[in-house]
Structure formats: structure tokens, C-alpha cells
N, C-alpha and C positions, 0 to 999 in steps of 0.2 A: 435502412439497407435491406436487400433481398437475401434469399437464403445462400446465394453463390458468393455474394460478398461478405457476408458473415462468415463463411466457411474459410475464405481466403483471409480475413482479418484475424480470425481465431488461429490459424496456421502460423501467420506471422508473429502473433503474440506468443504463441508458444515457442517459436525459433528465437526471437530476439530477446524476449524480456525473460524466457525461462531457461531453455537449452543453451543459449549463449548469454546467460546473465553475467553481468559485471558487479563487482562488489559494491556494498552500500557505501562504503567509505574506504579512503586509501590503505588502511589499516587491516580491513578484513581481507579474507581469501576465498575465492570461488575456484572451486575444481570439479572436475569430471571424475568421478570415482565409480567404475565399473556402470551399472545402468542408471546412476542418479547423478545429477548435478547438486553440490551442496555448498554452503557458505559457512565458513568457521569464523567467528567473532574474533578480533585481535587478541584479546585475552584469554580465550578459551572458554570463560565462564557465560558469557553472554546474557540474554534475557530471552523471553518469549514474547511471541504474538506482536501484531501492530504495526503492518503496512511500513516497511521500508528501514526500519530501524535495524541497527547492525546486530542482528540474531544469529545465533546457531540455527540454520534451517537447512530441509531439502526443498530445492526449489523445482526441479523438474525430474521425472523418473521414466524409465521404458520398461516396464515389468510385465510378466504374465503370471499365470497360476503356479507355474513350476520354480519361478524364480523369487517371486516377492517376498515370502516369509523369510528367506536366507538374507535377502538384501535389507530388508528392515532390521533384522537382527545385526547385521554387519555396520548398519548406521548407528544403531543404539550403542553398540561396542565402541564404535569410533569416537564419538561424542563424550560417552561416559569415560573413555580412557583420558579425555583431555580435561576431564573435571567441569564439563559443561552443567550447569543448573537447569536448564530447559532447552528443548529443541522443538522446533516448529516443523511440521510436514505438512505443507500447504496442498490439499488434496482438491483437484479440479474434477468437475462433474464427468468429464470426458477421459480421464485418467483410467488406466487399465493396469491389473483386472478390475473388472467390475466391483468386486467384493473387497477392493483395496482398503476402503474404511475399516470394514469388520477386522480385516487383518492388522491394522494399525492398533485398533483398541484392543485386540488379543495380545499385542507387545506392549501395551501398558500406556499408549497415547489415549489423551481424553479430547474429544472434539468440542470445540467452541462453537458459538451460533453460526449457522450458514450465511453466507453473503452471496449477491448475485454480481457477477462479473459483467459490467456494462462499458461500452465503448461509444465514443461520439466523433464525428469528424470536426477537426479543428477549425476548418474554414467556415463551416456553418456556426458552431459555437461562438467564434469571435465576432460575429455579426450580428449577435443576439442585441436588439435594442433595450438595454438596461441602463437606467439611472439609479443612483443611490437614492434609497429611502429617506425621507425628510429626516434630517439630524444626524446622519451617517457619513462618515469620510473613510477613505482607506488609507492604512499606513503600511507601507513596505517594511518588512522585517530584515534588518541588516546587521543587528548588533545583538548584546545580551539583554539590554533593555526591552527590544522587541520580541526576543525569545520568552522572556519572563512574562510579557502581556499574553503571549499565546498560552503558556503554561497557565495563567490565571483563567483565562476562557476554558481550557480542557478541564480544570479541576471543578469550575462551576457548572459546566454543561454536562460533564459525564459523570462527575463525583469521583474521579480518579486522579491521582498524583503519578507522574511518570518522570522520574529523574532520568531514567535512560534516554528517554525522548529528548529531554531538554539537552542532554550531552551530545547526542546525535546532531541535533540541529545547529548547536554551537560549533561541532566540528566540521559539519559540512559548509557553514557560512565561513569559517576561518580558512579551511583547506581546499574547498571545491565548490566556491561560490556560484560557478556557471551551472550547477547541478540542481539547484534548489531555489525555488521563489516562493516565499512565504508573505502572508498579509493578514493584517488584523482590521477589522471594521470597528471603528471607534464612534461613541455616541459621546461627543464632547471628549472628556478625558478618560471615560470608561470603556474598556474593551468589552464587546459585546458578541463577537465572532471572530473566527481565526481558521485560517486553512495553509495548506502548502501544496506545491506542485514538485515532484521529484523527476528528474530528466536526465537519464544516463545517456553519454555519447554512443552514438551509432544506432540507436533505435529510431523507430517511427512513432513510439508511444511516450506520452508522459502521464505519471501517476497523479491522481489527485488524492489527496489525503487530508484528515481532519474535518473541516467544515462544519465544527462544533458551534452552536449558537445558544446563548443564553436562553432559558426557557421564556422569559418575558418578552424577548425580541424575536421569537419564532413567528412564521406566518407573515412576515413583512416583506419579502423577497431578498434578504440578506443573502441566503445560500445561493440563489440564482445569480446575485452580483458577483459572489465571490468566483463561481465557476466561469462567467463570462471574462471576468478580469484575468484569470489564469489562463483561459484559452486565447486571449490577445497576446499574452506574452509568449505561449506556445506558437501561435501563428508566426510571430517576429522570429523565432528560432527555426522555422521550417519544419515543426513539428507536425505530423499528420493527424494523429489520433490521440484523444484524452481517453484514459482508463481509470475505472473507478470499481473497488470492491463495495458495492451499495448495501446499505443496511435496509431493512424494511421500511423505516422512515424516509431515506433519501430516494429510494428507488421510484417512486411515482413522479417525484420532482425531476428526476433526470429523464425519465421517460418523455414528460411533456417538454422538456428541453430538446429532444431528440437523439437520446442515448439509445442504443439497442443492446440487447441482451445477449451475450456469448456464452453463457452457462452459469454455474454456481461454484463458489469455491468454499471450503471448509477448513479452517486450522487446526490441526491435530497437535497437541502439545504433550511433549513427554518431560516429565519432571524428575530429576534424581532424587532418589531416596536417601533420608538423612543417614 
């Protein structure tokens, strides 16, 4: 993509995915509150971090040097008043004011590692000539057993347990199956990699999440396979772009596949004091 196309795509992403965001689940609520768009988890407590889960979070903001501190304080007060345990404010590199990250830290938010916001054209990615590595088959996730396979991969690949993520996946599969496509790469009966794609109605973008692979299975093309697999599903749905918040490990792979960089993003997490 040239600079003009990247600018147009970023503007569309800000508009469709952030400013006009839709709730992650039917029970969550997204609302415009002053100069921010925020999501409130169904039970108020919510969780923090992690792409697409039903978190209390600020998704978009339109702030300047004069309004930023008061708006940050207002959002902290709002979520604290609801008994939220954690709140994520996802800061993008082009958000304003330029020192918004410093202002969030001063208000008690803690930054997590930066990621690269990348986007690729679905028609090009769906045409990738990818064959499964020897001994690997793909299993679509449609039920609780499949979700448990995904959670097993995540625990072994990243060393973390995510009960909230399990709950979200089961909720989406049960209540909004058209918004999610999840897949597990199997080596015989052993799950070795897993990923999902989230598709919100009315947007040109689908988000790729997960992509965790067991260490001993990395470097064999499984990540590439899962990207192409999801791109073909997106193509069948008429989606134009795939979006990824890429880690340092996945960024070079995505670049080789044709993804372009829109900018950076850093999750800032506020945690309620006990």
C-alpha cells in the first residue's frame, strides 16, 4: 500500500472499528461519552487487556491538551463507580494530544508492551499458496471441546491461563457465531496452534487474534497457514481488510505475507486499588 492508501485505510479503521465500535458481545455496551467512546462490560467488573474480549475499555478519543486530563479523570471515576477491576485505554500512535501516554500514566494507568497495528488486503491474503505442513490438519472450533483445545494451546504457548477469554469464546459461539471464526492446528490428536478471527457487522475489517504456536512447532509455516485460512473465510464474507495488533515475533512474518503498518498501539491498564 502506498502512503495515500494507508492514510485512507487508517481513517476507515478509526471510524469503523473505534469511533463507531460495536460491543464485543450482546451483553456489553458501547457508548459515546463526551470526547471518548467506551465499552462497559456486562457485569461492570470486567477484565483487562487482550484483543476483543469483553473488557471495560476506552476505544477511541478526541482530546487535546486542555481537555485530556479532565476526560481521563472522568473515565476513571465512571468505571471505578461501577466497581470495575481493570480498565484498558488503548492508545494509538496517532492519538492526540501527543503526550496522552504520559497523562495516562500520571492518572494511574500502566502501559503494556507496544504492538504494531498492521493491515492486509483480504483478496491478496486469501490467494496465498499455502499447504498444511506435514502431519498438520485444521479443526474448526464450534463447541466447548474446541475452545478447550484453544485454551490448552494458549497455556502452553504463552504460559498464561485466561478464563475470561474462554468465557468470551463460548459466549460468541453460542450467541453470535457469525462474528467469530476459530481454528486449531492439530498434529494427530495434539493441538499445536490456535487462532481466531473476529468480525463485527458493518465494518470493512476483521481482527486476527491468537496465533499462538507451541515452541517446538514454530518455524514450520503454521502461523502463515492460519492467516491464509482465516483470510479465505473473510473473503467469503466480503470483508476487505485483515487487522492485527502484531507482536515483535509476528510482525516480520506478517510483513512477508503482505501486511502493511498503520502505526503502533499500546494498551494502558488501570487497576482498582484493593
